[in-house]
C-alpha positions in Angstrom: -12.1 10.5 31.2 -8.4 9.7 30.6 -6.7 9.1 27.3 -5.7 5.6 27.0 -2.2 4.6 27.0 -0.3 1.6 26.2 -0.3 -0.1 29.6 -4.0 0.7 29.9 -4.6 -1.3 26.7 -2.8 -4.2 27.7 -5.1 -4.8 30.9 -8.8 -2.9 29.5 -10.4 -5.9 27.7 -12.9 -3.6 25.9 -9.9 -2.1 23.6 -9.5 -5.1 21.2 -13.4 -5.7 21.6 -14.1 -2.1 20.5 -11.7 -2.1 18.0 -13.2 -5.1 16.4 -16.7 -3.9 16.7 -15.7 -0.4 14.9 -14.5 -2.2 11.8 -17.7 -4.0 11.7 -19.7 -0.9 12.1 -17.5 1.0 9.7 -17.9 -2.0 7.2 -21.5 -1.7 7.2 -21.5 2.2 7.0 -19.3 1.6 3.8 -21.8 -0.7 2.2 -24.6 1.4 3.2 -25.1 2.8 -0.4 -24.9 -0.6 -1.9 -27.5 -2.3 0.3 -30.7 -3.4 -1.6 -34.1 -2.7 -0.5 -35.9 0.6 -0.2 -35.8 1.5 3.6 -35.0 4.7 5.7 -31.2 4.6 5.3 -31.0 8.0 7.4 -32.1 6.0 10.5 -29.8 3.3 10.0 -27.2 5.8 9.3 -27.6 7.7 12.4 -27.8 4.6 14.8 -24.4 3.3 13.2 -22.8 6.7 13.7 -24.2 6.8 17.0 -22.9 3.4 18.0 -19.5 4.4 16.5 -19.2 7.3 18.5 -19.8 5.3 21.8 -17.2 2.4 20.5 -14.6 5.4 20.1 -15.2 6.5 23.7 -15.1 2.8 25.0 -11.8 2.3 23.2 -10.3 5.5 24.7 -11.8 4.8 28.2 -9.2 3.4 30.7 -9.9 0.7 33.1 -9.8 3.0 36.1 -12.3 5.5 34.7 -15.1 6.0 37.0 -17.5 5.5 33.9 -15.5 2.9 32.3 -18.3 0.0 32.7 -21.1 2.5 31.7 -19.1 3.0 28.4 -19.7 -0.5 27.8 -23.1 -0.5 28.3 -23.9 2.5 26.2 -22.1 0.9 23.3 -24.0 -2.2 23.6 -27.4 -0.6 23.8 -26.6 1.4 20.7 -25.6 -1.7 18.8 -28.7 -3.2 19.9 -30.6 -0.3 18.5 -28.8 -0.7 15.4 -29.9 -4.4 15.3 -33.5 -3.6 15.8 -33.4 -0.9 12.8 -32.0 -3.6 10.6 -34.5 -6.4 11.6 -37.5 -3.8 11.2 -36.3 -2.4 7.7 -36.7 -4.1 4.4 -32.6 -4.2 4.0 -31.0 -6.4 1.4 -29.1 -9.0 3.2 -30.3 -7.7 6.5 -30.0 -10.9 8.1 -26.4 -11.3 7.4 -25.9 -7.7 8.9 -27.9 -8.6 11.9 -25.7 -11.6 12.7 -22.5 -9.5 12.3 -23.7 -6.8 14.6 -25.1 -9.1 17.0 -21.8 -10.8 17.4 -19.8 -7.8 18.2 -22.7 -6.7 20.8 -22.1 -9.9 22.5 -18.3 -9.1 22.5 -19.0 -6.0 24.1 -20.9 -7.7 26.7 -18.2 -10.2 27.2 -15.6 -7.5 27.3 -17.6 -5.8 30.1 -17.6 -8.8 32.3 -13.9 -9.4 32.0 -13.6 -5.4 32.8 -15.2 -6.2 36.1 -12.8 -9.4 36.8 -9.8 -7.2 35.9 -11.1 -4.4 38.2 -11.2 -6.7 41.1 -7.8 -8.3 40.3 -6.3 -4.7 39.7 -7.7 -3.5 43.1 -6.2 -6.6 45.0 -3.1 -5.7 43.4 -3.0 -2.2 44.1 -3.7 -2.8 48.0 -0.5 -5.2 48.2 1.4 -2.7 46.1 0.4 0.2 48.6 1.2 -2.2 51.8 4.8 -2.6 50.0 5.3 0.8 49.2 5.5 0.4 45.5 4.9 3.5 43.2 3.7 2.4 39.6 5.4 4.2 36.6 4.4 4.5 33.2 6.9 2.4 31.2 5.9 3.9 27.8 8.0 7.2 28.1 7.6 9.3 25.1 10.4 9.0 22.2 12.3 12.1 22.0 11.7 13.9 18.8 14.3 13.4 16.5 15.1 14.3 12.6 14.8 11.6 9.8 18.1 11.0 8.2 18.0 9.3 4.9 14.8 7.3 6.2 11.8 8.8 7.7 11.7 7.6 11.4 8.6 6.6 13.4 7.4 9.2 15.7 5.5 9.1 19.1 3.3 12.1 19.6 1.2 13.0 22.8 -2.4 12.8 20.9 -6.0 11.9 21.2 -6.7 8.5 19.1 -7.5 9.1 15.4 -10.9 10.2 14.6 -11.7 8.4 11.5 -13.9 9.8 9.0 -16.7 8.2 6.7 -18.6 9.8 3.9 -22.0 10.1 5.3 -23.9 11.0 1.9 -27.4 9.5 1.5 -27.7 7.3 -1.4 -30.0 8.9 -4.1 -32.8 5.9 -3.5 -33.3 7.3 0.0 -36.8 7.2 1.2 -38.1 9.4 4.0 -41.1 8.0 6.5 -43.5 10.5 5.7 -46.5 8.7 6.8 -47.5 8.1 10.2 -49.9 5.3 9.8 -48.1 3.7 6.7 -44.4 3.7 6.7 -43.8 2.1 3.3 -42.7 4.2 0.5 -45.1 5.6 -1.6 -46.0 3.8 -5.2 -43.7 5.6 -7.9 -46.4 4.6 -10.4 -49.2 6.9 -8.2 -48.3 10.2 -10.1 -51.2 11.9 -8.6 -49.6 11.3 -5.0 -46.2 12.1 -5.9 -47.3 15.5 -7.5 -49.1 16.6 -4.3 -46.2 15.5 -2.1 -43.8 17.6 -4.1 -46.0 20.5 -3.9 -46.0 20.5 -0.1 -42.5 20.1 -0.1 -42.3 23.1 -2.4 -44.7 25.1 -0.5 -42.9 24.4 2.9 -39.8 25.6 1.6 -41.2 28.8 0.5 -42.9 29.4 3.9 -39.3 28.4 5.6 -37.8 31.0 3.4 -40.1 34.0 4.0 -39.8 33.4 7.9 -35.9 34.0 7.5 -35.3 37.8 8.3 -33.2 39.6 5.7 -29.5 39.9 6.3 -28.2 43.6 6.2 -24.6 43.5 4.6 -22.4 46.3 6.1 -19.2 46.1 3.6 -16.8 47.5 6.3 -17.7 44.8 8.7 -17.5 42.1 5.6 -14.0 43.4 4.9 -12.9 43.1 8.4 -14.2 39.5 9.0 -12.3 38.7 6.0 -9.2 40.1 7.1 -9.0 39.2 10.7 -11.4 36.2 11.3 -10.1 32.6 11.7 -11.1 31.9 8.0 -9.3 34.8 6.6 -5.6 35.2 6.2 -3.7 33.7 9.0 -0.9 36.1 8.9 -3.5 38.9 9.7 -5.5 36.8 12.2 -4.8 37.7 15.8 -4.5 35.7 18.9 -4.4 32.0 19.4 -6.7 31.2 16.6 -4.2 33.3 14.4 -1.3 31.4 15.6 -2.9 27.9 15.2 -4.3 29.0 11.6 -0.6 29.9 10.9 0.2 26.5 11.9 -2.2 24.7 9.8 -1.0 26.5 6.7 2.4 25.4 7.3 1.0 21.7 8.0 -0.6 21.9 4.5 2.8 23.1 2.9 4.4 20.0 4.4 1.8 17.7 3.1 2.0 19.2 -0.2 5.5 18.9 -0.3 5.4 15.0 0.5 2.9 14.6 -2.0 4.9 16.5 -4.6 8.3 14.3 -4.0 6.5 11.1 -3.7 5.6 11.9 -7.5 9.1 12.6 -8.1 10.5 9.4 -6.8 8.1 7.2 -8.3 9.6 5.3 -11.3 8.0 3.9 -14.5 9.8 0.9 -16.0 11.8 2.7 -18.7 12.9 5.6 -16.4 16.4 5.9 -15.4 17.4 5.7 -11.5 19.4 8.5 -10.3 21.0 7.9 -6.7 21.9 11.5 -6.3 18.5 12.8 -7.2 16.6 10.1 -5.2 18.6 10.9 -2.0 17.7 14.5 -2.4 14.1 13.7 -2.8 14.0 11.5 0.0 16.0 13.9 2.3 13.5 16.6 1.5 10.4 14.2 2.0 12.0 13.2 5.6 12.6 16.9 6.4 9.1 17.9 5.6 7.6 15.0 7.5 9.7 16.1 10.5 8.4 19.5 10.0 5.1 18.5 10.1 5.1 16.3 13.3 7.2 19.0 15.0 3.8 21.1 14.5 2.1 18.6 16.8 4.4 19.2 19.7 3.2 21.5 22.4 4.2 25.1 22.3 3.7 28.1 24.3 1.5 30.8 22.6 3.0 34.2 22.0 -0.3 35.9 22.2 -2.2 34.0 25.1 0.1 35.2 27.8 2.6 32.4 27.3 -0.2 29.7 27.9 1.1 26.3 26.6 -0.8 24.8 24.0 -0.6 21.0 23.0 0.2 21.9 19.2 -2.1 20.8 16.1 -3.5 17.7 15.7 -1.2 16.0 13.1 -3.4 13.2 12.4 -6.5 15.2 11.7 -4.4 17.5 9.5 -3.3 14.4 7.3 -6.9 13.1 7.2 -8.4 16.3 6.4 -5.8 17.2 3.6 -6.3 13.8 2.0 -10.0 14.4 1.4 -9.9 18.3 1.1 -10.1 18.5 -3.0 -12.7 18.9 -5.9 -11.5 15.2 -6.9 -9.3 12.6 -5.4 -5.8 13.3 -5.8 -3.1 10.6 -5.6 -0.4 12.8 -4.3 -2.8 13.8 -1.6 -3.9 10.1 -0.6 0.0 9.4 -0.3 0.9 12.1 1.9 -2.1 11.2 4.1 -1.1 7.4 4.2 2.5 8.0 4.5 2.3 10.5 7.5 -0.3 8.2 9.3 2.1 5.5 8.7 4.9 7.3 10.4 3.1 8.0 13.7 3.1 5.4 16.4 -0.2 3.6 17.3 -2.4 1.0 16.2 -5.2 3.7 15.3 -3.2 5.5 12.6 -2.9 2.5 10.1 -6.6 1.9 10.8 -7.5 5.3 9.7 -5.1 5.1 6.8 -7.2 1.7 5.7 -10.3 3.1 6.5 -9.5 6.1 4.1 -8.2 3.9 1.6 -11.3 2.1 1.4 -13.2 5.0 0.4 -10.9 6.5 -2.3 -11.1 6.0 -6.1 -9.2 3.0 -7.6 -6.8 5.2 -9.5 -5.4 6.4 -6.1 -4.7 2.9 -4.9 -1.5 2.8 -6.3 0.1 5.7 -4.6 -1.4 4.4 -1.4 0.0 1.1 -1.8 3.5 2.6 -2.0 3.1 4.7 0.8 2.0 1.6 3.3 5.0 -0.1 1.7 7.4 2.6 3.0 5.3 3.0 6.4 7.7 3.2 9.7 5.0 1.8 11.9 5.2 -1.9 12.3 1.3 -1.9 13.3 0.6 -1.5 9.5 1.6 -5.2 8.8 -1.2 -6.3 11.3 -3.6 -3.7 9.4 -2.6 -5.1 6.0 -3.0 -8.8 7.0 -6.7 -7.9 8.4 -7.3 -6.1 4.9 -6.3 -9.4 3.2 -9.7 -10.7 4.2 -11.9 -7.8 3.1 -14.9 -8.8 0.8 -13.5 -6.0 -1.7 -10.8 -7.5 -4.3 -9.2 -4.3 -4.8 -8.3 -4.0 -1.4 -7.2 -7.3 -1.0 -4.9 -6.8 -4.1 -3.5 -3.3 -2.2 -2.8 -5.3 0.9 -1.0 -8.4 -0.8 0.9 -6.0 -2.9 2.2 -3.6 0.4 2.7 -6.7 2.3 5.3 -8.1 -0.4 6.9 -4.9 -0.7 7.6 -4.8 3.0 8.8 -8.3 2.9 6.3 -9.5 5.5 3.2 -11.5 5.6 1.5 -14.5 7.3 1.7 -17.8 6.0 -1.6 -18.8 6.8 -3.3 -15.8 5.3 -1.5 -16.6 2.0 -2.6 -20.3 2.0 -6.1 -19.0 2.4 -5.9 -16.8 -0.2 -4.5 -19.3 -2.9 -8.1 -20.4 -3.3 -9.7 -17.0 -3.9 -11.7 -16.8 -7.2 -9.8 -14.1 -8.4 -7.0 -15.2 -10.2 -4.8 -11.8 -9.7 -5.3 -12.4 -5.8 -4.1 -16.2 -6.1 -1.1 -15.1 -8.0 -0.1 -12.4 -5.5 -0.8 -14.9 -2.7 1.5 -17.4 -4.2 4.1 -14.8 -4.8 4.0 -14.0 -1.1 4.7 -17.7 -0.4 8.3 -17.1 -1.9 9.1 -15.1 0.9 7.9 -16.9 4.0 9.9 -18.9 6.7 8.1 -22.1 6.2 9.8 -23.0 3.0 9.2 -26.8 2.9 5.3 -26.3 3.2 5.2 -23.5 0.8 7.4 -25.4 -1.7 4.8 -28.3 -1.4 2.0 -26.2 -1.9 3.5 -24.4 -4.8 4.3 -27.6 -6.6 0.6 -28.5 -6.0 -0.6 -25.5 -7.6 1.4 -25.9 -10.7 -0.2 -29.0 -11.3 -4.1 -27.9 -10.4 -4.1 -24.4 -11.3 -6.0 -23.4 -14.7 -4.5 -19.6 -14.9 -1.3 -19.4 -16.5 -0.8 -16.2 -14.5 -1.1 -17.8 -11.3 1.3 -20.6 -12.4 3.9 -18.0 -13.4 3.7 -16.5 -9.9 4.2 -20.0 -8.3 7.2 -20.7 -10.6 8.7 -17.3 -9.5 8.2 -18.4 -5.9 9.5 -21.8 -6.2 12.6 -20.4 -8.1 13.1 -17.7 -5.1 12.8 -20.7 -2.6 15.5 -22.4 -4.5 13.6 -25.3 -6.0 14.6 -26.2 -9.6 11.2 -27.2 -10.7 10.1 -23.2 -11.0 12.6 -22.9 -13.7 11.6 -26.3 -15.4 8.0 -25.4 -15.5 9.0 -21.8 -17.2 11.2 -23.7 -19.9 8.3 -26.1 -20.4 5.4 -23.9 -21.0 7.5 -21.8 -23.2 8.3 -24.8 -25.3 4.7 -25.2 -25.6 4.4 -21.7 -26.8 6.9 -21.8 -29.1 5.1 -24.9 -30.7 2.0 -23.7 -30.5 2.0 -19.7 -30.4 -0.6 -17.6 -29.1 -1.5 -19.5 -25.9 0.1 -17.3 -23.3 -0.7 -13.9 -22.4 1.9 -11.5 -23.3 2.5 -10.5 -19.8 3.0 -14.2 -18.6 5.1 -14.9 -21.8 7.4 -12.1 -20.8 7.4 -12.8 -17.0 8.3 -16.7 -17.7 11.1 -15.5 -20.4 12.5 -13.0 -17.7 12.5 -15.9 -15.2 14.7 -18.0 -17.6 16.8 -15.1 -18.5 17.7 -14.5 -14.9 17.7 -18.1 -13.3 17.6 -20.3 -16.3 19.9 -23.1 -16.9 22.6 -23.2 -20.1 19.9 -25.2 -22.1 17.3 -22.9 -21.7 18.9 -20.6 -24.5 17.1 -23.1 -27.0 13.5 -22.5 -26.0 14.5 -18.6 -25.3 15.6 -18.5 -29.1 12.4 -20.3 -30.3 9.9 -18.2 -28.4 11.6 -15.0 -29.1 9.3 -12.8 -31.3 10.9 -9.4 -30.5 8.1 -7.9 -28.4 9.0 -5.3 -26.2 11.2 -6.7 -23.1 11.9 -10.1 -24.7 15.3 -9.1 -25.9 16.5 -8.2 -22.4 15.5 -11.7 -21.4 17.8 -13.1 -23.9 20.6 -10.6 -23.3 20.3 -11.6 -19.2 20.6 -15.4 -20.2 24.1 -14.6 -21.8 24.3 -17.5 -24.2 26.8 -17.2 -27.4 23.9 -18.7 -29.4 21.5 -16.1 -28.4 24.1 -13.4 -29.4 24.1 -14.8 -32.7 20.3 -14.8 -33.0 20.1 -11.3 -32.2 22.9 -10.5 -34.6 21.2 -11.9 -37.3 17.8 -10.1 -36.4 20.0 -6.8 -37.0 22.1 -7.9 -39.9 20.4 -10.4 -42.2 19.2 -9.7 -45.5 16.4 -11.8 -44.7 15.9 -11.6 -40.9 13.7 -13.9 -38.9 11.8 -11.2 -37.3 10.6 -7.7 -38.8 11.4 -5.2 -36.2 10.6 -1.6 -35.9 13.2 1.1 -34.7 12.5 0.8 -31.0 12.6 -3.0 -31.3 15.9 -3.0 -33.2 17.3 -0.7 -30.6 16.4 -3.0 -27.7 18.0 -6.1 -29.7 21.3 -4.0 -29.9 21.2 -3.3 -26.3 20.9 -7.0 -25.5 23.7 -7.7 -28.0 26.0 -5.4 -26.0 24.8 -7.0 -22.9 26.2 -10.2 -23.8 29.4 -8.9 -26.0 30.4 -5.8 -24.5 30.4 -4.1 -28.0 31.4 -0.3 -27.9 28.6 0.4 -30.4 27.1 3.1 -28.3 25.3 6.3 -29.5 26.8 7.8 -26.2 30.1 6.4 -25.0 29.2 7.0 -21.5 25.8 5.5 -21.5 25.6 1.7 -22.1 22.1 1.6 -22.6 22.4 4.0 -25.7 22.8 1.4 -28.3 23.4 1.7 -32.0 21.3 -0.3 -34.1 23.6 0.1 -37.2 23.8 -3.1 -39.2 26.8 -2.3 -40.9 28.7 -1.3 -37.9 27.5 -4.8 -36.2 28.5 -6.7 -39.0 32.1 -5.2 -38.9 32.5 -5.8 -35.1 31.1 -9.3 -35.1 33.5 -10.3 -37.9 36.4 -9.3 -36.0 35.4 -10.1 -32.4 33.0 -12.7 -32.2 35.7 -15.7 -32.2 36.4 -14.5 -28.9 33.3 -15.4 -27.2 33.2 -19.0 -25.7 30.1 -20.8 -26.8 29.7 -22.7 -23.8 30.1 -20.0 -21.2 27.7 -17.2 -19.9 28.4 -13.6 -20.5 27.6 -10.2 -19.3 28.9 -7.1 -21.0 31.7 -9.0 -22.6 32.9 -10.7 -19.5 32.3 -14.1 -18.1 29.2 -13.8 -15.8 29.0 -13.6 -11.9 26.6 -12.6 -9.6 28.7 -9.5 -9.1 27.6 -8.1 -12.3 23.9 -7.7 -10.8 25.4 -5.9 -7.8 27.3 -3.7 -10.0 24.2 -2.5 -12.1 22.4 -2.2 -9.2 25.1 0.1 -7.8 25.1 2.1 -10.9 23.3 5.3 -11.9 21.2 5.8 -15.0 19.9 2.2 -15.1 16.5 1.6 -16.4 13.9 0.7 -13.6 12.9 -2.7 -15.5 16.6 -3.5 -16.0 17.1 -3.1 -11.9 14.1 -5.4 -11.5 15.4 -8.1 -13.4 19.1 -7.6 -11.8 17.3 -7.8 -8.3 15.8 -11.1 -9.2 18.8 -12.4 -10.5 20.8 -11.5 -7.1 18.2 -13.0 -5.1 18.2 -16.3 -6.9 21.9 -16.4 -6.9 22.2 -15.8 -3.0 19.1 -17.9 -2.2 17.7 -14.6 -0.5 14.5 -12.6 -0.5 14.6 -10.2 -3.4 15.7 -6.6 -2.9 12.7 -4.1 -3.0 13.6 -1.5 -5.3 10.8 1.1 -4.0 12.4 1.8 -0.6 14.7 4.5 0.2 17.9 5.0 -1.4 19.7 4.8 1.8 18.2 1.3 2.5 19.1 0.1 -0.8 22.7 1.2 -0.5 22.7 -1.0 2.7 21.2 -3.9 1.2 23.5 -3.9 -1.8 26.6 -3.5 0.5 25.5 -6.7 2.3 24.9 -8.5 -0.7 28.3 -7.4 -2.3 30.1 -8.6 0.8 28.2 -12.0 0.3 29.0 -12.4 -3.4 32.5 -11.7 -2.5 32.9 -14.2 0.3 31.3 -16.8 -1.9 33.8 -16.0 -4.6 36.7 -16.5 -2.0 35.3 -19.8 -0.7 35.0 -21.1 -4.3 31.3 -21.6 -4.4 30.8 -19.5 -7.2 31.7 -20.8 -11.1 32.6 -17.6 -13.1 30.8 -17.9 -16.4 28.6 -20.6 -15.6 24.3 -21.0 -15.2 22.8 -22.4 -12.5 
């Protein structure tokens, strides 16, 4: 058996068939605990595991292997045995499982026929090549090892395919087959029968324990094992085992560092963005990744007479670290997924997705971020496949990661706009705002604005239309918020804020009226008014701070937000800290004095940002600045994308990538200024 190479994969028909079949088997294994009916789950579990192992062998088998065709037959037979087990058992939804397993069994059978044809054709080609004196060469030369600079690189390692893991725990309602003549489960109401079974089990266990020899413990030998054995301190262990143990400890340190740094660079909405700190964190993450991958390269053993060793299995180290804890840890899950996504190959994203499916929901956010940052382009295909998963949580992770990667498939999004879950429909429509098929996407989005009943989904459609340059998105936001102003309480708070931010960043001049009417002083709403930049909104915010009978009763934090929005429009120097433009003073007397002296300098028909006439350059400059709150950067990224008619900048990416994107956006804005395509102080 030889290891599969990329060239082999191109000509071996079984590779894709084995992967699809293994996906089906994995899905059945993951659902085993949720299947209804009382049946012998252990028999089905063992059969599925056996089939899965055979499919792993088949995928790694090269077309020229002597046993390549035998691998097909073994995999097919084991799948057939699983089908027989399902058909013979009282399995809930068993007919559907049988059909799925039968379809992949047939695909393996077809792959075997195709492999025979490929072998015949390959033999003919080799005969002709030998006559011409042609020597075949492997075009897939290994990428030279290099260091990550700012952005972690994609690594290619000489390694075996990823050995994925599935929790094999038997559900509590497992019923073993204890009767030769009657394989049905014992009647749970037959107390006498159950008591006799339990007594027999206890007696058998006591007999087994009595037969075991008593262990003699030698304290000296026990100490020696602790100090020098492979499971002891790696620094004290000798030979190649000791060297490998030391490497494993170093690998664990690298994985721990990646998880810790990931937690440091994750931003909550109100946290400030620090360029220098973020770049420092990301350099450390890249260095830890480089160090980990280097442990997977071949080395010459110092203790085994200089023998060459292939190094650690980095994939297995990442998978083991991700599940080696008492409880699931988001940092561990991030490190596992990030490392797998940095290794070339189609098997590594698949292993990351399979681990994701077995992890609790509270770790999904961390894994979504890791998938979003993955350098392996095969992650996109794995995410697109995950979009069709039966678990809604998995579909949400896939759509969020695809959006963050600015990738996706138009057909996949179109399929999901009919999903029963409104959060999935909203994500699918949001993804349409990034696709290349703009005209078709706009037509679909316009239809959803009419047909949809969910305000959340309609808001996502409006945002996507705005990103695609259509005015209908902003018009819908204005209309819906107008209805909300007349009859308050109809919109969920999340949707209300999203529509206000859409008008604040991409609205028209006349939209100041609806923003003023719908403003209630809730968290985040003042920022939307400040981003819109109309003088009338500045007057409204001023009245909220200074009027004896203010329109709104605001708490201390809300008053601070109002003052920040006022400064965003007027540029007033009323700051707690002169070097921090986000430290506004909510002092009514100070604002009254400033307003009386300087308010007349503002033009009531122009758009302002920080006391100056607005330009798209303002969004670029704020994104370039330090100590900007994350939610403000998100609003500026949307504003810049709408102004340039481009896809939005993703703020989760590495700082080096953000700097490059901002430099390109700044050059584009300056060019438009020079060409006269930007009107200073005007709305869209």
